[in-house]
C-alpha positions in Angstrom: 0.0 0.0 0.0 1.7 3.1 -1.3 5.1 1.4 -0.6 4.4 0.7 3.1 4.8 -2.8 4.3 2.4 -4.6 6.6 4.9 -4.1 9.4 4.9 -0.4 8.8 1.1 -0.3 9.0 1.0 -2.4 12.2 3.6 -0.2 13.8 1.7 3.0 12.9 -1.6 1.6 14.2 0.1 0.4 17.5 1.6 3.9 18.0 -1.7 5.7 17.5 -3.5 3.3 19.7 -0.8 3.5 22.5 -0.8 7.3 22.3 -4.6 7.7 22.4 -4.9 4.9 25.0 -2.4 6.5 27.3 -4.2 9.9 27.0 -7.5 8.4 27.8 -6.2 6.3 30.7 -4.4 9.2 32.3 -7.0 11.9 31.8 -10.4 10.1 32.0 -10.0 7.1 34.3 -9.2 6.6 38.0 -5.8 5.2 36.9 -4.6 8.7 36.3 -4.8 9.6 40.0 -2.0 7.2 40.7 0.4 8.3 38.0 3.7 10.0 38.7 2.5 13.2 37.1 -0.6 13.4 39.2 1.2 12.6 42.4 3.9 15.2 41.6 1.1 17.7 41.0 -0.4 17.0 44.4 3.0 17.3 46.0 3.7 20.6 44.4 0.3 21.9 45.4 1.0 21.0 49.1 4.5 22.5 48.8 3.0 25.8 47.5 0.5 25.9 50.3 3.2 25.3 52.8 5.4 28.0 51.3 2.7 30.6 51.8 3.2 30.2 55.6 7.0 30.6 55.5 8.7 34.0 55.8 11.9 32.9 54.2 11.3 31.6 50.7 14.8 31.9 49.1 15.2 28.1 48.7 11.7 27.8 47.3 12.5 30.4 44.7 15.6 28.6 43.7 13.7 25.3 43.4 11.1 27.0 41.1 13.9 28.5 39.0 15.5 25.1 38.6 12.3 23.5 37.6 11.7 26.2 35.0 15.2 25.9 33.6 14.6 22.1 33.2 11.5 22.8 31.2 13.4 25.2 29.0 16.1 22.6 28.5 13.7 20.0 27.2 12.0 22.6 24.9 15.4 23.5 23.5 16.3 19.8 23.0 13.1 19.2 21.2 13.9 22.1 18.9 17.3 20.5 18.1 15.5 17.3 17.2 13.2 19.2 14.9 16.2 20.7 13.2 17.7 17.2 12.8 14.5 15.9 11.3 14.6 18.7 8.7 18.2 17.8 7.9 17.1 14.2 7.3 14.4 15.4 4.9 17.0 17.6 3.1 19.4 14.7 2.7 17.0 11.8 2.0 18.9 10.4 -1.0 22.2 10.3 0.9 20.6 8.7 4.0 18.9 6.1 1.9 22.1 5.2 0.1 23.8 4.8 3.5 21.1 2.6 4.9 21.2 0.3 2.0 24.9 -0.5 2.8 24.1 -1.5 6.4 23.7 -5.3 7.0 20.3 -4.8 8.6 19.2 -2.1 6.3 15.6 -2.3 4.8 15.1 -1.0 1.3 12.3 1.6 1.0 11.3 4.3 -1.5 12.2 7.9 -0.9 8.5 8.7 -0.4 8.2 6.2 2.4 11.3 7.4 4.1 10.3 11.0 3.9 6.8 10.1 5.3 8.4 8.4 8.3 10.8 11.3 8.9 7.9 13.7 8.7 6.0 11.7 11.3 9.0 11.9 13.6 9.1 15.7 12.9 5.5 16.1 13.9 6.2 14.3 17.2 9.1 16.5 18.2 7.2 19.7 17.1 4.3 18.5 19.4 6.8 17.9 22.2 8.4 21.4 21.7 5.0 23.1 22.0 4.1 21.1 25.0 7.3 22.0 26.8 7.0 25.6 25.7 3.5 25.8 27.1 4.7 24.2 30.3 7.4 26.9 30.5 4.7 29.5 30.0 2.6 28.1 32.8 5.4 28.8 35.3 4.5 32.5 34.9 0.9 32.0 34.0 -0.2 34.2 36.9 1.5 36.6 39.4 0.3 37.7 42.8 1.9 40.7 44.5 1.2 41.6 48.1 2.1 44.7 50.1 4.7 44.4 52.8 2.8 46.9 55.0 -0.3 44.7 55.4 0.0 42.3 58.2 -3.7 41.5 58.1 -3.2 39.5 54.9 -3.2 35.8 55.6 -2.3 32.7 53.7 -5.9 32.0 53.1 -6.2 35.3 51.1 -3.4 34.1 48.9 -5.0 30.7 48.4 -8.3 32.4 47.5 -6.5 34.7 45.0 -4.8 31.7 43.4 -8.1 29.8 43.3 -9.8 32.7 41.5 -7.0 33.1 39.0 -7.0 29.3 38.3 -10.8 29.4 37.9 -10.6 31.9 35.0 -10.4 35.4 36.6 -8.0 37.8 34.8 -7.4 39.9 37.9 -7.9 39.7 41.7 -7.7 42.7 44.1 -7.7 42.9 47.9 -9.0 46.5 48.6 -7.5 48.4 51.5 -9.4 50.8 53.8 -7.4 53.8 52.6 -8.5 53.4 49.0 -5.6 51.4 47.7 -5.2 47.6 47.6 -2.9 45.3 49.5 -2.9 42.5 46.9 -3.2 42.3 43.2 -3.1 39.1 41.1 -3.0 39.1 37.3 -3.2 36.5 34.6 -2.8 38.9 31.8 -1.2 42.3 31.3 -2.0 45.6 29.6 -0.2 49.0 29.7 -3.5 50.7 30.1 -4.1 49.1 33.5 -1.8 51.4 35.5 -1.4 54.3 33.0 -1.8 57.7 34.8 -2.5 56.0 38.2 -1.5 58.2 41.2 0.0 55.7 43.6 -0.7 56.3 47.2 -3.9 58.2 46.6 -7.4 57.4 47.8 -8.6 56.5 44.3 -6.1 53.8 43.4 -8.5 50.9 43.9 -11.5 52.5 42.3 -9.4 53.7 39.3 -7.9 50.2 38.9 -11.4 48.6 39.1 -12.7 51.1 36.5 -9.9 50.3 34.2 -10.4 46.6 34.6 -14.0 47.1 33.6 -13.0 49.1 30.5 -10.6 46.3 29.5 -13.4 43.8 29.7 -11.5 41.6 32.1 -13.0 39.2 34.5 -12.0 40.2 38.0 -12.9 39.7 41.7 -12.3 41.5 44.9 -11.2 39.8 48.1 -12.1 41.1 51.6 -11.2 44.6 52.6 -8.0 44.8 54.7 -6.0 47.6 56.4 -2.4 48.4 56.0 0.2 50.4 58.0 0.8 53.8 56.5 0.5 56.4 59.3 1.6 56.5 63.0 -1.9 55.8 64.2 -1.8 52.5 62.2 1.0 51.4 64.4 -1.2 51.7 67.4 -3.9 49.7 65.6 -1.2 47.0 64.8 -0.2 46.7 68.4 -3.8 46.5 69.5 -4.6 43.8 66.9 -1.8 41.5 68.3 -1.3 40.3 64.7 2.5 40.3 65.1 2.2 38.0 68.1 0.4 35.3 66.0 3.2 35.1 63.5 
């Protein structure tokens, strides 16, 4: 059939079946809950939640940077494999002549050879985009918090992360003085902070208005207070928040 042997067709059918079967087993059946990927995902989720309660996160940041660099390495390696596959397509005649001289070489037409190489090329292109998307997910969302707001708790950060994961483009934790103590974003726009007078009483309302103009989905967390003036220090002492840390 078009120069393909029965063994070629069986191998192709087995590959497609194995790929599709693996995807179904991992994504749609209870078996997926016991896979290494799923267990690592739970472990990382627990690690992230634990990290929220730690004051010193230098080691955590280094670990995340190492994980991100590993993903970039695999994406770059896939790209090298893509280049190698293109080189094989360019030198099809020379490669076929070399294979025919090998003791275990199997004779095939140039069309069959190029079809097989093109299949390998598609696999590595798919792998490149998967790793590139994984690299993108490391910075899929960012949450910034104010250092002068001791009332923010780990549950506020978890709630912000949950909202961003659920599809919100932005999350704000309004402050009593008109600003906000937390902002989480899943997308960026230069219009969001253009002309904003930081430190003023309209920071939160102006940001909320701009989010509405952009058409982004956003949510507000509970209103908190921060430490900006001397009288806020008295409130901080009375709250005993520092004693709970």
